[in-house]
MMTF fields as JSON, N, C-alpha, C and O atoms, coordinates in Angstrom:
{
  "mmtfVersion": "1.0.0",
  "mmtfProducer": "UNKNOWN",
  "numBonds": 311,
  "numAtoms": 312,
  "numGroups": 78,
  "numChains": 1,
  "numModels": 1,
  "chainsPerModel": [1],
  "groupsPerChain": [78],
  "chainIdList": ["A"],
  "bondAtomList": [4, 2, 8, 6, 12, 10, 16, 14, 20, 18, 24, 22, 28, 26, 32, 30, 36, 34, 40, 38, 44, 42, 48, 46, 52, 50, 56, 54, 60, 58, 64, 62, 68, 66, 72, 70, 76, 74, 80, 78, 84, 82, 88, 86, 92, 90, 96, 94, 100, 98, 104, 102, 108, 106, 112, 110, 116, 114, 120, 118, 124, 122, 128, 126, 132, 130, 136, 134, 140, 138, 144, 142, 148, 146, 152, 150, 156, 154, 160, 158, 164, 162, 168, 166, 172, 170, 176, 174, 180, 178, 184, 182, 188, 186, 192, 190, 196, 194, 200, 198, 204, 202, 208, 206, 212, 210, 216, 214, 220, 218, 224, 222, 228, 226, 232, 230, 236, 234, 240, 238, 244, 242, 248, 246, 252, 250, 256, 254, 260, 258, 264, 262, 268, 266, 272, 270, 276, 274, 280, 278, 284, 282, 288, 286, 292, 290, 296, 294, 300, 298, 304, 302, 308, 306],
  "bondOrderList": [1, 1, 1, 1, 1, 1, 1, 1, 1, 1, 1, 1, 1, 1, 1, 1, 1, 1, 1, 1, 1, 1, 1, 1, 1, 1, 1, 1, 1, 1, 1, 1, 1, 1, 1, 1, 1, 1, 1, 1, 1, 1, 1, 1, 1, 1, 1, 1, 1, 1, 1, 1, 1, 1, 1, 1, 1, 1, 1, 1, 1, 1, 1, 1, 1, 1, 1, 1, 1, 1, 1, 1, 1, 1, 1, 1, 1],
  "groupList": [{"groupName": "MET", "atomNameList": ["N", "CA", "C", "O"], "elementList": ["N", "C", "C", "O"], "formalChargeList": [0, 0, 0, 0], "bondAtomList": [1, 0, 2, 1, 3, 2], "bondOrderList": [1, 1, 2], "singleLetterCode": "M", "chemCompType": "L-PEPTIDE LINKING"}, {"groupName": "CYS", "atomNameList": ["N", "CA", "C", "O"], "elementList": ["N", "C", "C", "O"], "formalChargeList": [0, 0, 0, 0], "bondAtomList": [1, 0, 2, 1, 3, 2], "bondOrderList": [1, 1, 2], "singleLetterCode": "C", "chemCompType": "L-PEPTIDE LINKING"}, {"groupName": "SER", "atomNameList": ["N", "CA", "C", "O"], "elementList": ["N", "C", "C", "O"], "formalChargeList": [0, 0, 0, 0], "bondAtomList": [1, 0, 2, 1, 3, 2], "bondOrderList": [1, 1, 2], "singleLetterCode": "S", "chemCompType": "L-PEPTIDE LINKING"}, {"groupName": "VAL", "atomNameList": ["N", "CA", "C", "O"], "elementList": ["N", "C", "C", "O"], "formalChargeList": [0, 0, 0, 0], "bondAtomList": [1, 0, 2, 1, 3, 2], "bondOrderList": [1, 1, 2], "singleLetterCode": "V", "chemCompType": "L-PEPTIDE LINKING"}, {"groupName": "PHE", "atomNameList": ["N", "CA", "C", "O"], "elementList": ["N", "C", "C", "O"], "formalChargeList": [0, 0, 0, 0], "bondAtomList": [1, 0, 2, 1, 3, 2], "bondOrderList": [1, 1, 2], "singleLetterCode": "F", "chemCompType": "L-PEPTIDE LINKING"}, {"groupName": "LEU", "atomNameList": ["N", "CA", "C", "O"], "elementList": ["N", "C", "C", "O"], "formalChargeList": [0, 0, 0, 0], "bondAtomList": [1, 0, 2, 1, 3, 2], "bondOrderList": [1, 1, 2], "singleLetterCode": "L", "chemCompType": "L-PEPTIDE LINKING"}, {"groupName": "PRO", "atomNameList": ["N", "CA", "C", "O"], "elementList": ["N", "C", "C", "O"], "formalChargeList": [0, 0, 0, 0], "bondAtomList": [1, 0, 2, 1, 3, 2], "bondOrderList": [1, 1, 2], "singleLetterCode": "P", "chemCompType": "L-PEPTIDE LINKING"}, {"groupName": "ASP", "atomNameList": ["N", "CA", "C", "O"], "elementList": ["N", "C", "C", "O"], "formalChargeList": [0, 0, 0, 0], "bondAtomList": [1, 0, 2, 1, 3, 2], "bondOrderList": [1, 1, 2], "singleLetterCode": "D", "chemCompType": "L-PEPTIDE LINKING"}, {"groupName": "GLU", "atomNameList": ["N", "CA", "C", "O"], "elementList": ["N", "C", "C", "O"], "formalChargeList": [0, 0, 0, 0], "bondAtomList": [1, 0, 2, 1, 3, 2], "bondOrderList": [1, 1, 2], "singleLetterCode": "E", "chemCompType": "L-PEPTIDE LINKING"}, {"groupName": "ARG", "atomNameList": ["N", "CA", "C", "O"], "elementList": ["N", "C", "C", "O"], "formalChargeList": [0, 0, 0, 0], "bondAtomList": [1, 0, 2, 1, 3, 2], "bondOrderList": [1, 1, 2], "singleLetterCode": "R", "chemCompType": "L-PEPTIDE LINKING"}, {"groupName": "ASN", "atomNameList": ["N", "CA", "C", "O"], "elementList": ["N", "C", "C", "O"], "formalChargeList": [0, 0, 0, 0], "bondAtomList": [1, 0, 2, 1, 3, 2], "bondOrderList": [1, 1, 2], "singleLetterCode": "N", "chemCompType": "L-PEPTIDE LINKING"}, {"groupName": "ILE", "atomNameList": ["N", "CA", "C", "O"], "elementList": ["N", "C", "C", "O"], "formalChargeList": [0, 0, 0, 0], "bondAtomList": [1, 0, 2, 1, 3, 2], "bondOrderList": [1, 1, 2], "singleLetterCode": "I", "chemCompType": "L-PEPTIDE LINKING"}, {"groupName": "HIS", "atomNameList": ["N", "CA", "C", "O"], "elementList": ["N", "C", "C", "O"], "formalChargeList": [0, 0, 0, 0], "bondAtomList": [1, 0, 2, 1, 3, 2], "bondOrderList": [1, 1, 2], "singleLetterCode": "H", "chemCompType": "L-PEPTIDE LINKING"}, {"groupName": "GLN", "atomNameList": ["N", "CA", "C", "O"], "elementList": ["N", "C", "C", "O"], "formalChargeList": [0, 0, 0, 0], "bondAtomList": [1, 0, 2, 1, 3, 2], "bondOrderList": [1, 1, 2], "singleLetterCode": "Q", "chemCompType": "L-PEPTIDE LINKING"}, {"groupName": "LYS", "atomNameList": ["N", "CA", "C", "O"], "elementList": ["N", "C", "C", "O"], "formalChargeList": [0, 0, 0, 0], "bondAtomList": [1, 0, 2, 1, 3, 2], "bondOrderList": [1, 1, 2], "singleLetterCode": "K", "chemCompType": "L-PEPTIDE LINKING"}, {"groupName": "GLY", "atomNameList": ["N", "CA", "C", "O"], "elementList": ["N", "C", "C", "O"], "formalChargeList": [0, 0, 0, 0], "bondAtomList": [1, 0, 2, 1, 3, 2], "bondOrderList": [1, 1, 2], "singleLetterCode": "G", "chemCompType": "PEPTIDE LINKING"}, {"groupName": "ALA", "atomNameList": ["N", "CA", "C", "O"], "elementList": ["N", "C", "C", "O"], "formalChargeList": [0, 0, 0, 0], "bondAtomList": [1, 0, 2, 1, 3, 2], "bondOrderList": [1, 1, 2], "singleLetterCode": "A", "chemCompType": "L-PEPTIDE LINKING"}, {"groupName": "THR", "atomNameList": ["N", "CA", "C", "O"], "elementList": ["N", "C", "C", "O"], "formalChargeList": [0, 0, 0, 0], "bondAtomList": [1, 0, 2, 1, 3, 2], "bondOrderList": [1, 1, 2], "singleLetterCode": "T", "chemCompType": "L-PEPTIDE LINKING"}],
  "groupTypeList": [0, 1, 2, 3, 4, 5, 6, 7, 8, 7, 9, 3, 3, 10, 11, 3, 2, 8, 12, 5, 8, 6, 11, 3, 6, 13, 9, 2, 7, 13, 3, 14, 3, 11, 5, 15, 8, 7, 9, 8, 16, 3, 15, 13, 5, 5, 2, 11, 7, 10, 13, 8, 15, 3, 3, 14, 5, 17, 2, 15, 8, 3, 14, 11, 5, 13, 5, 9, 4, 5, 1, 9, 0, 14, 14, 5, 3, 14],
  "groupIdList": [1, 2, 3, 4, 5, 6, 7, 8, 9, 10, 11, 12, 13, 14, 15, 16, 17, 18, 19, 20, 21, 22, 23, 24, 25, 26, 27, 28, 29, 30, 31, 32, 33, 34, 35, 36, 37, 38, 39, 40, 41, 42, 43, 44, 45, 46, 47, 48, 49, 50, 51, 52, 53, 54, 55, 56, 57, 58, 59, 60, 61, 62, 63, 64, 65, 66, 67, 68, 69, 70, 71, 72, 73, 74, 75, 76, 77, 78],
  "secStructList": [7, 3, 3, 3, 3, 3, 6, 6, 6, 6, 3, 3, 3, 3, 3, 7, 4, 4, 4, 7, 7, 7, 7, 7, 7, 7, 6, 6, 7, 3, 3, 3, 3, 7, 1, 1, 6, 6, 6, 6, 7, 3, 3, 3, 3, 3, 3, 3, 3, 6, 6, 3, 3, 3, 3, 3, 3, 6, 6, 1, 7, 3, 3, 3, 3, 3, 4, 4, 4, 3, 3, 3, 3, 7, 7, 7, 7, 7],
  "xCoordList": [-28.605, -27.796, -26.541, -26.532, -25.497, -24.235, -23.717, -23.702, -23.295, -22.709, -21.208, -20.544, -20.679, -19.256, -18.671, -19.171, -17.593, -16.911, -15.887, -15.052, -15.952, -14.991, -14.024, -14.345, -12.839, -11.927, -11.444, -11.239, -11.26, -10.794, -11.816, -11.457, -13.1, -14.172, -14.753, -15.618, -14.277, -14.733, -16.255, -16.885, -16.839, -18.29, -18.649, -17.839, -19.883, -20.405, -21.48, -22.33, -21.445, -22.472, -23.106, -22.465, -24.37, -25.081, -25.128, -25.509, -24.733, -24.664, -25.439, -25.343, -26.2, -26.907, -25.86, -24.927, -26.006, -24.978, -24.707, -23.609, -25.677, -25.448, -24.405, -23.889, -24.091, -23.106, -21.699, -20.758, -21.558, -20.257, -19.805, -20.626, -18.506, -17.946, -16.858, -15.89, -17.004, -16.0, -14.662, -14.608, -13.595, -12.255, -11.974, -12.091, -11.607, -11.315, -10.037, -9.007, -10.105, -8.932, -7.862, -8.134, -6.662, -5.522, -5.109, -5.532, -4.297, -3.81, -3.231, -2.48, -3.577, -3.142, -3.865, -3.595, -4.786, -5.576, -6.565, -7.028, -6.879, -8.001, -9.252, -9.295, -10.273, -11.478, -12.734, -12.723, -13.821, -15.15, -16.061, -16.007, -16.9, -17.866, -19.069, -19.668, -19.418, -20.49, -21.745, -22.774, -21.679, -22.837, -22.841, -21.807, -24.008, -24.112, -24.384, -24.591, -24.379, -24.744, -23.727, -24.066, -22.486, -21.45, -21.314, -20.334, -22.295, -22.263, -21.923, -22.43, -21.061, -20.571, -19.374, -18.736, -19.042, -17.869, -16.604, -16.603, -15.536, -14.251, -13.175, -13.329, -12.087, -10.99, -9.852, -9.747, -8.996, -7.837, -7.923, -8.214, -7.665, -7.668, -6.336, -5.282, -6.401, -5.194, -4.695, -3.49, -5.634, -5.236, -6.425, -7.571, -6.11, -7.132, -6.988, -5.882, -8.128, -8.165, -9.288, -10.463, -8.933, -9.9, -10.787, -10.299, -12.07, -13.001, -13.381, -14.385, -12.581, -12.848, -11.633, -10.491, -11.915, -10.845, -10.974, -12.077, -9.831, -9.802, -9.605, -8.599, -10.596, -10.605, -10.567, -11.34, -9.653, -9.653, -10.396, -9.895, -11.596, -12.422, -11.872, -11.132, -12.233, -11.758, -12.235, -11.651, -13.278, -13.777, -12.829, -12.977, -11.848, -10.924, -11.342, -10.562, -12.579, -13.11, -12.483, -12.297, -12.158, -11.62, -12.713, -13.285, -12.996, -14.063, -13.566, -12.664, -14.17, -13.942, -15.151, -16.28, -14.901, -15.977, -15.695, -14.538, -16.743, -16.575, -15.963, -16.338, -15.028, -14.38, -15.389, -15.19, -16.474, -17.469, -18.226, -18.934, -18.085, -18.698, -17.799, -18.196, -16.578, -15.581, -15.2, -15.273, -14.796, -14.181, -12.979, -12.937, -12.022, -10.815, -11.139, -11.916, -10.55, -10.688, -9.348, -8.3, -9.391, -8.177, -8.177, -9.174, -7.067, -6.972, -6.849, -6.063, -7.623, -7.552, -6.39, -6.209, -5.598, -4.467, -4.873, -5.239, -4.804, -5.18, -3.991, -4.128],
  "yCoordList": [-6.398, -5.892, -5.225, -4.687, -5.285, -4.672, -3.917, -4.456, -2.68, -1.895, -2.134, -2.009, -2.48, -2.776, -1.861, -1.802, -1.138, -0.27, -1.082, -1.765, -1.007, -1.684, -0.626, 0.079, -0.507, 0.577, 0.497, 1.533, -0.708, -0.839, -0.313, 0.14, -0.377, 0.083, 1.421, 1.983, 1.933, 3.194, 3.249, 4.225, 2.172, 2.135, 1.304, 0.529, 1.483, 0.752, -0.209, 0.167, -1.454, -2.436, -2.919, -2.939, -3.305, -3.855, -5.368, -5.908, -6.052, -7.51, -8.016, -7.447, -9.075, -9.697, -10.196, -10.9, -9.838, -10.142, -11.633, -12.012, -12.487, -13.931, -14.419, -15.529, -13.598, -13.965, -13.492, -13.686, -12.875, -12.369, -13.075, -13.493, -13.206, -13.775, -12.84, -12.578, -12.331, -11.403, -12.093, -13.279, -11.337, -11.835, -11.592, -10.463, -12.636, -12.526, -11.699, -12.017, -10.644, -9.776, -10.397, -11.286, -9.906, -10.276, -9.046, -7.929, -9.254, -8.154, -7.036, -7.296, -5.804, -4.548, -4.218, -3.18, -5.092, -4.793, -3.666, -3.475, -2.929, -2.006, -2.866, -3.787, -2.582, -3.406, -2.552, -1.354, -3.208, -2.601, -3.521, -4.743, -2.92, -3.693, -3.957, -3.023, -5.241, -5.6, -6.105, -6.296, -6.325, -6.779, -6.076, -5.599, -6.014, -5.492, -4.002, -3.346, -3.486, -2.088, -1.106, 0.054, -1.542, -0.675, -0.836, -0.387, -1.474, -1.736, -0.462, 0.616, -0.603, 0.465, 1.206, 1.97, 1.014, 1.674, 1.042, -0.127, 1.823, 1.325, 1.624, 2.508, 0.872, 1.075, 0.123, -0.431, -0.063, -0.945, -2.037, -1.774, -3.268, -4.416, -4.443, -4.667, -4.212, -4.143, -5.507, -5.759, -6.401, -7.744, -8.687, -8.267, -9.986, -11.033, -11.941, -12.332, -12.273, -13.201, -14.192, -13.857, -15.409, -16.439, -15.934, -15.718, -15.745, -15.311, -13.838, -13.403, -13.07, -11.65, -10.831, -11.283, -9.614, -8.705, -7.385, -6.911, -6.801, -5.467, -4.486, -4.527, -3.594, -2.688, -1.246, -0.852, -0.459, 0.984, 1.627, 1.668, 2.131, 2.748, 4.12, 4.723, 4.616, 5.933, 7.036, 8.12, 6.776, 7.74, 7.831, 8.721, 6.908, 6.861, 5.867, 5.531, 5.399, 4.435, 3.057, 2.655, 2.339, 0.979, 0.016, 0.172, -0.984, -1.936, -3.357, -3.61, -4.286, -5.712, -6.24, -6.169, -6.775, -7.237, -8.659, -9.063, -9.408, -10.747, -10.653, -9.783, -11.539, -11.521, -11.692, -11.162, -12.429, -12.628, -11.342, -11.273, -10.315, -9.01, -8.114, -7.006, -8.586, -7.766, -8.331, -9.538, -7.446, -7.898, -6.993, -5.833, -7.558, -6.807, -5.792, -6.073, -4.62, -3.6, -3.387, -3.438, -3.152, -2.84, -1.351, -0.798, -0.711, 0.709, 0.885, 0.197, 1.806, 2.095, 3.024, 4.021, 2.702, 3.532, 4.259, 3.64, 5.568, 6.354, 6.993, 7.691],
  "zCoordList": [-8.452, -9.549, -8.984, -7.877, -9.785, -9.409, -10.627, -11.734, -10.427, -11.515, -11.522, -10.493, -12.693, -12.842, -13.905, -15.028, -13.541, -14.492, -15.264, -14.672, -16.6, -17.469, -17.994, -18.951, -17.379, -17.758, -19.203, -19.836, -19.736, -21.122, -22.123, -23.21, -21.745, -22.622, -22.172, -22.845, -21.03, -20.461, -20.355, -20.761, -19.796, -19.612, -18.395, -17.884, -17.944, -16.804, -17.295, -18.102, -16.808, -17.132, -15.839, -14.788, -15.928, -14.774, -14.898, -15.937, -13.818, -13.808, -12.598, -11.511, -12.787, -11.674, -10.684, -11.07, -9.416, -8.418, -8.26, -7.852, -8.571, -8.474, -9.489, -9.356, -10.5, -11.514, -11.149, -11.919, -9.984, -9.546, -8.281, -7.465, -8.123, -6.906, -6.401, -7.115, -5.174, -4.652, -4.41, -4.085, -4.573, -4.284, -2.808, -2.33, -2.09, -0.662, -0.496, -1.091, 0.308, 0.467, 1.364, 2.171, 1.197, 2.035, 2.839, 2.54, 3.843, 4.687, 3.827, 2.887, 4.146, 3.514, 2.204, 1.601, 1.752, 0.549, 0.807, 1.931, -0.242, -0.215, -0.326, -1.143, 0.482, 0.498, 0.4, 0.682, -0.011, -0.011, 0.778, 0.634, 1.616, 2.395, 1.486, 0.953, 1.311, 0.379, 1.078, 0.429, 2.396, 3.177, 4.519, 4.985, 5.136, 6.491, 6.546, 5.525, 7.767, 7.983, 7.411, 7.181, 7.176, 6.607, 5.094, 4.501, 4.481, 3.033, 2.265, 2.573, 1.266, 0.392, 0.968, 0.243, 2.239, 2.814, 2.237, 1.851, 2.184, 1.695, 2.732, 3.574, 2.654, 3.584, 3.295, 2.201, 4.292, 4.165, 5.214, 6.381, 4.785, 5.689, 6.435, 5.84, 7.743, 8.562, 8.993, 9.007, 9.351, 9.785, 9.674, 9.514, 9.765, 9.675, 10.883, 11.253, 11.497, 12.623, 12.355, 12.508, 11.958, 11.578, 10.443, 9.334, 10.698, 9.644, 9.77, 9.204, 10.511, 10.687, 10.269, 10.353, 9.817, 9.434, 10.168, 10.437, 10.485, 11.077, 9.927, 9.218, 9.755, 8.612, 9.099, 9.972, 8.521, 8.773, 7.618, 6.494, 7.896, 6.865, 6.5, 7.278, 5.31, 4.895, 5.83, 5.856, 6.59, 7.586, 8.785, 9.621, 8.874, 9.999, 11.065, 11.956, 10.969, 11.932, 11.688, 10.539, 12.761, 12.665, 13.118, 14.197, 12.279, 12.578, 12.381, 11.583, 13.123, 12.921, 12.16, 12.644, 10.957, 10.083, 9.625, 9.51, 9.369, 8.822, 7.425, 6.638, 7.119, 5.801, 4.673, 3.58, 4.926, 3.873, 3.558, 2.553, 4.41, 4.179, 3.334, 2.973, 3.01, 2.327, 0.967, 0.736, 0.079, -1.177, -1.458, -1.049, -2.158, -2.499, -3.575, -4.487, -3.476, -4.491, -5.163, -4.52, -6.437, -7.173, -7.461, -7.925, -7.187, -7.485, -8.99, -9.642, -9.535, -10.965, -11.236, -10.537, -12.25, -12.651, -13.917, -14.916, -13.862, -15.042, -15.678, -16.682]
}
């Protein structure tokens, strides 16, 4: 299950993860780690090399992660 916030409706819904497809991030996108030991961490994608991305996590740590472990995040504007 995945919880998804719907800003237009100001509510959260739960969706079976098989019904969702992550958006592959591009350089400089905000990202969320969706697989692996760093799951749930967020940061910025600094660069891409083949199927791996260099991510600076909000903790300040820089990691090389497989792109399939990442999804693009959109910043919410309030």
